[in-house]
DRENKOLDO-96542 format. One line per field, with one value per residue: residue number from 1; x, y, z of N, C-alpha, C in turn; residue in one letter. Coordinates in steps of 0.05 Angstrom, whole numbers. Example, Ala and Ser with C-alpha at 12.3 -4.5 7.8 and 13.67 -1.06 7.14 Angstrom:
2
n: c(1  2)
neast: c(264  257)
nnorth: c(-114  -45)
nup: c(156  142)
caeast: c(246  273)
canorth: c(-90  -21)
caup: c(156  143)
ceast: c(264  258)
cnorth: c(-66  1)
cup: c(156  157)
res: c(A  S)
# end
This chain:
201
n: c(1  2  3  4  5  6  7  8  9  10  11  12  13  14  15  16  17  18  19  20  21  22  23  24  25  26  27  28  29  30  31  32  33  34  35  36  37  38  39  40  41  42  43  44  45  46  47  48  49  50  51  52  53  54  55  56  57  58  59  60  61  62  63  64  65  66  67  68  69  70  71  72  73  74  75  76  77  78  79  80  81  82  83  84  85  86  87  88  89  90  91  92  93  94  95  96  97  98  99  100  101  102  103  104  105  106  107  108  109  110  111  112  113  114  115  116  117  118  119  120  121  122  123  124  125  126  127  128  129  130  131  132  133  134  135  136  137  138  139  140  141  142  143  144  145  146  147  148  149  150  151  152  153  154  155  156  157  158  159  160  161  162  163  164  165  166  167  168  169  170  171  172  173  174  175  176  177  178  179  180  181  182  183  184  185  186  187  188  189  190  191  192  193  194  195  196  197  198  199  200  201)
neast: c(-501  -478  -480  -455  -417  -383  -366  -339  -296  -273  -255  -217  -180  -166  -140  -95  -72  -62  -67  -49  5  24  17  60  102  95  97  150  175  167  206  237  208  161  92  60  90  88  34  31  63  31  -16  3  30  -13  -46  -11  -6  -58  -64  -28  -50  -100  -82  -58  -103  -133  -96  -60  -59  -52  -3  32  27  33  71  115  116  103  74  16  19  74  84  53  79  131  118  94  137  168  133  132  184  183  145  170  213  187  168  213  252  226  213  190  214  273  289  329  368  380  343  296  233  200  219  210  154  140  174  196  141  91  100  135  98  44  17  34  65  23  -25  -23  -25  -77  -106  -101  -124  -173  -217  -236  -261  -295  -313  -301  -318  -335  -287  -256  -285  -276  -220  -214  -241  -210  -161  -176  -189  -138  -110  -133  -114  -59  -58  -73  -33  4  -27  -49  -2  20  -18  -12  41  38  11  45  42  60  108  97  52  72  102  62  32  72  76  26  29  72  48  6  37  61  15  3  46  34  -16  2  34  -5  -37  0  7  -44  -46  -12  -41)
nnorth: c(160  100  34  -10  15  38  -9  -35  1  1  -53  -56  -18  -41  -87  -64  -37  -80  -113  -162  -163  -126  -152  -188  -152  -123  -166  -182  -142  -151  -172  -129  -86  -64  -84  -39  -1  -22  -16  40  50  26  57  110  106  92  138  176  155  161  217  228  201  227  278  269  253  300  337  312  306  359  370  334  350  407  424  387  374  324  270  230  177  167  167  123  80  82  74  25  -7  -4  -28  -79  -95  -97  -137  -181  -187  -206  -254  -283  -279  -283  -243  -175  -128  -102  -77  -26  -38  3  42  94  97  140  152  103  98  133  124  60  46  77  103  67  26  27  75  69  62  40  51  107  121  101  136  182  171  143  177  197  153  132  176  230  231  178  152  173  153  98  95  108  65  21  33  29  -26  -46  -25  -54  -105  -95  -82  -131  -163  -196  -239  -259  -272  -311  -351  -363  -380  -425  -462  -467  -435  -385  -370  -392  -360  -308  -310  -320  -273  -238  -252  -235  -180  -166  -178  -140  -94  -102  -99  -45  -21  -37  -10  43  46  37  83  122  110  120  175  192  182)
nup: c(-59  -84  -59  -84  -115  -78  -52  -94  -104  -54  -48  -88  -70  -21  -36  -58  -14  18  70  93  83  119  166  165  168  217  251  245  274  327  362  374  392  442  457  465  438  386  376  376  331  291  293  284  235  202  205  183  131  114  111  70  26  21  9  -42  -69  -74  -93  -126  -184  -199  -174  -201  -255  -259  -221  -220  -273  -293  -326  -316  -335  -334  -280  -265  -292  -268  -214  -217  -232  -185  -149  -171  -160  -104  -96  -121  -87  -40  -63  -81  -40  8  43  53  67  100  163  188  244  278  272  290  325  309  258  233  231  191  145  132  135  134  85  37  48  64  42  -15  -81  -113  -84  -81  -135  -145  -112  -140  -190  -184  -168  -217  -239  -198  -169  -124  -69  -59  -67  -24  20  11  16  70  94  76  99  153  158  147  191  233  222  230  284  305  290  318  339  292  264  298  291  236  235  268  237  196  150  141  111  58  47  47  0  -38  -33  -49  -103  -121  -111  -145  -193  -195  -198  -248  -280  -271  -298  -351  -357  -353  -399  -438  -430  -444  -499  -517  -511  -551  -597)
caeast: c(-477  -486  -464  -439  -395  -365  -355  -319  -273  -261  -241  -194  -160  -157  -120  -70  -61  -50  -65  -34  33  30  20  87  120  92  107  180  185  160  229  251  191  139  65  51  105  77  8  37  73  8  -34  17  35  -39  -54  7  -13  -84  -59  -14  -69  -120  -67  -55  -130  -141  -75  -40  -58  -40  25  47  26  41  94  138  113  104  49  6  29  102  82  43  100  152  108  89  163  175  116  141  209  175  132  190  228  172  165  239  269  210  208  184  232  289  290  354  366  384  322  279  204  190  227  198  126  137  188  182  115  70  110  114  84  15  13  55  61  -3  -47  -22  -36  -106  -117  -102  -140  -199  -239  -247  -278  -315  -322  -283  -329  -334  -258  -248  -297  -263  -194  -216  -248  -187  -141  -187  -184  -109  -102  -142  -94  -34  -61  -77  -12  16  -44  -50  24  23  -35  0  65  30  3  66  33  71  127  83  33  89  110  38  26  92  68  3  39  88  29  -7  57  63  -9  6  64  18  -36  16  42  -30  -45  19  1  -69  -41  1  -61)
canorth: c(143  72  15  -27  31  40  -36  -40  18  -8  -78  -50  -5  -60  -104  -48  -32  -106  -116  -186  -156  -111  -172  -198  -131  -118  -190  -182  -122  -158  -177  -104  -66  -74  -83  -11  13  -32  -3  67  49  20  81  134  102  93  166  189  146  173  245  227  192  248  299  262  252  327  354  295  313  386  367  321  364  435  428  371  370  295  260  208  151  164  159  95  61  81  62  -3  -21  -6  -48  -105  -102  -105  -163  -202  -191  -225  -279  -297  -278  -290  -219  -151  -107  -105  -52  -20  -43  28  62  103  93  164  149  79  102  147  108  52  34  94  105  60  1  32  94  62  70  32  66  135  122  98  160  203  163  132  197  199  130  127  200  237  224  149  144  180  133  73  98  107  37  4  38  18  -55  -50  -19  -77  -126  -88  -84  -159  -178  -217  -263  -271  -283  -336  -371  -371  -395  -450  -480  -467  -422  -357  -367  -395  -338  -285  -314  -317  -244  -226  -257  -218  -152  -163  -178  -114  -76  -106  -88  -16  -14  -39  12  68  45  41  111  137  105  134  204  196  181)
caup: c(-60  -88  -43  -102  -124  -55  -48  -115  -99  -29  -52  -104  -53  0  -49  -62  12  24  99  101  82  144  188  164  176  245  265  245  292  354  379  380  403  459  446  464  416  361  373  368  303  274  292  273  206  188  203  164  104  107  103  44  5  17  -5  -70  -81  -81  -107  -141  -212  -201  -166  -222  -281  -259  -204  -229  -302  -297  -335  -300  -345  -325  -252  -264  -301  -248  -189  -223  -231  -157  -137  -181  -145  -76  -98  -127  -62  -24  -76  -83  -16  31  60  37  74  124  178  201  273  293  264  312  320  295  230  223  226  166  124  107  139  121  57  17  53  64  20  -34  -109  -123  -71  -89  -162  -143  -100  -161  -214  -177  -168  -244  -243  -177  -155  -102  -43  -57  -64  3  38  6  27  99  101  70  120  178  158  149  218  250  217  242  313  312  276  335  340  265  258  313  278  210  241  280  216  176  125  140  89  32  43  39  -28  -54  -33  -66  -131  -127  -111  -169  -216  -194  -208  -277  -292  -271  -320  -376  -357  -359  -427  -454  -428  -460  -528  -524  -513  -577  -618)
ceast: c(-486  -467  -446  -414  -374  -351  -333  -294  -258  -244  -215  -172  -149  -136  -93  -56  -49  -46  -48  -4  41  32  48  107  120  103  137  192  180  183  243  234  169  112  54  65  95  50  11  46  49  -10  -22  21  9  -48  -37  -1  -40  -80  -46  -33  -90  -107  -66  -82  -138  -121  -55  -37  -45  -10  42  49  39  66  119  138  116  76  41  17  58  102  73  64  122  143  103  115  172  159  124  166  202  162  151  208  214  170  191  254  253  206  204  203  249  292  317  351  369  363  305  250  193  196  213  169  121  149  202  153  92  75  134  97  54  7  36  49  33  -26  -47  -33  -67  -119  -120  -122  -168  -222  -252  -267  -301  -327  -304  -293  -328  -306  -248  -259  -282  -234  -195  -223  -225  -166  -150  -182  -154  -99  -110  -122  -68  -35  -63  -55  0  0  -46  -24  28  6  -23  25  59  24  22  57  44  88  113  65  49  95  85  31  46  86  46  12  55  69  14  12  60  39  -8  24  49  -2  -22  24  17  -39  -26  13  -24  -65  -27  -19  -82)
cnorth: c(114  53  -1  -12  33  13  -42  -25  9  -34  -73  -37  -24  -79  -90  -42  -57  -110  -140  -180  -142  -130  -182  -177  -126  -142  -191  -161  -129  -162  -151  -83  -79  -72  -55  5  4  -19  26  68  44  44  104  130  102  121  181  181  158  202  246  221  214  272  293  260  279  342  338  303  340  385  355  338  391  440  413  366  340  285  235  181  146  155  130  75  59  67  32  -19  -24  -27  -76  -114  -111  -132  -186  -207  -210  -252  -296  -299  -285  -267  -195  -128  -115  -77  -49  -23  -18  49  69  99  116  162  125  82  116  131  85  43  51  97  86  36  4  51  90  71  64  48  95  139  119  123  182  196  154  152  201  177  127  153  205  227  193  140  150  160  106  73  94  78  18  8  28  -12  -61  -45  -42  -100  -120  -91  -113  -176  -200  -242  -276  -285  -310  -359  -381  -388  -423  -471  -480  -456  -394  -353  -371  -371  -313  -287  -311  -287  -229  -229  -238  -189  -147  -162  -151  -93  -77  -94  -57  -6  -15  -17  38  69  50  70  129  134  120  164  211  197  202)
cup: c(-62  -73  -61  -111  -102  -50  -69  -111  -74  -33  -68  -87  -31  -12  -53  -35  24  54  108  101  108  168  189  175  206  261  266  264  322  373  388  394  421  445  444  442  389  355  364  339  284  271  278  243  190  184  183  135  95  97  75  22  0  2  -35  -84  -90  -98  -124  -169  -216  -195  -189  -247  -280  -241  -215  -259  -309  -305  -318  -309  -336  -296  -249  -271  -280  -223  -193  -222  -202  -143  -146  -165  -117  -76  -103  -103  -44  -36  -75  -57  9  51  42  43  98  137  191  232  290  288  288  304  303  265  218  216  199  143  139  111  126  92  54  23  54  41  0  -62  -119  -111  -78  -117  -162  -132  -121  -183  -207  -177  -195  -249  -223  -165  -131  -75  -39  -53  -35  23  36  18  58  109  98  92  147  180  161  177  237  246  230  273  322  299  292  335  312  257  273  300  252  215  251  259  192  149  121  115  62  26  35  9  -47  -56  -50  -95  -139  -129  -137  -194  -218  -205  -238  -292  -293  -293  -347  -379  -365  -388  -445  -454  -445  -490  -536  -527  -540  -600  -615)
res: c(X  X  X  X  X  X  X  X  X  X  X  X  X  X  X  X  X  X  X  X  X  X  X  X  X  X  X  X  X  X  X  X  X  X  X  X  X  X  X  X  X  X  X  X  X  X  X  X  X  X  X  X  X  X  X  X  X  X  X  X  X  X  X  X  X  X  X  X  X  X  X  X  X  X  X  X  X  X  X  X  X  X  X  X  X  X  X  X  X  X  X  X  X  X  X  X  X  X  X  X  X  X  X  X  X  X  X  X  X  X  X  X  X  X  X  X  X  X  X  X  X  X  X  X  X  X  X  X  X  X  X  X  X  X  X  X  X  X  X  X  X  X  X  X  X  X  X  X  X  X  X  X  X  X  X  X  X  X  X  X  X  X  X  X  X  X  X  X  X  X  X  X  X  X  X  X  X  X  X  X  X  X  X  X  X  X  X  X  X  X  X  X  X  X  X  X  X  X  X  X  X)
# end
């Protein structure tokens, strides 16, 4: 297993998982949940996301092609559009999501944090397509490392959030991350269209 290959795959996945985004989300929940509850949310949502990504890594292509009869390019285009919407929300509105005040912790850890905030359209697409480029084992290692880094950011969200707020960079950073997320989504749409065109030829 080449270190450069793992590093390349890890960086790509880390950008898609987007740990900074989770800092904003966990910070927004501090007024409603205790620190122990936030720790539980962080751990449970990360574990759930890991199971989802590993599932799609092994069975994603089969699920799309033989169960739902969906081609990969259709999934890429749709997921890219969803990611663009999420990114534009952060860019234009200054937040990535609003959580129902009546939602339970058990529901919150699955939707919307594990899905789609961690195991979202981009990361699921990567889990399906990266094994072709990097190999299955390298992709699994990269997924685990990216989720580990993301978990650290979630567990330290209070401290990181306080630091960002103190220096008045929280809101600008949300909008910058929103722009990056929207751009990644647009690129996914273009990749899906290119794949579709290549299948025609």
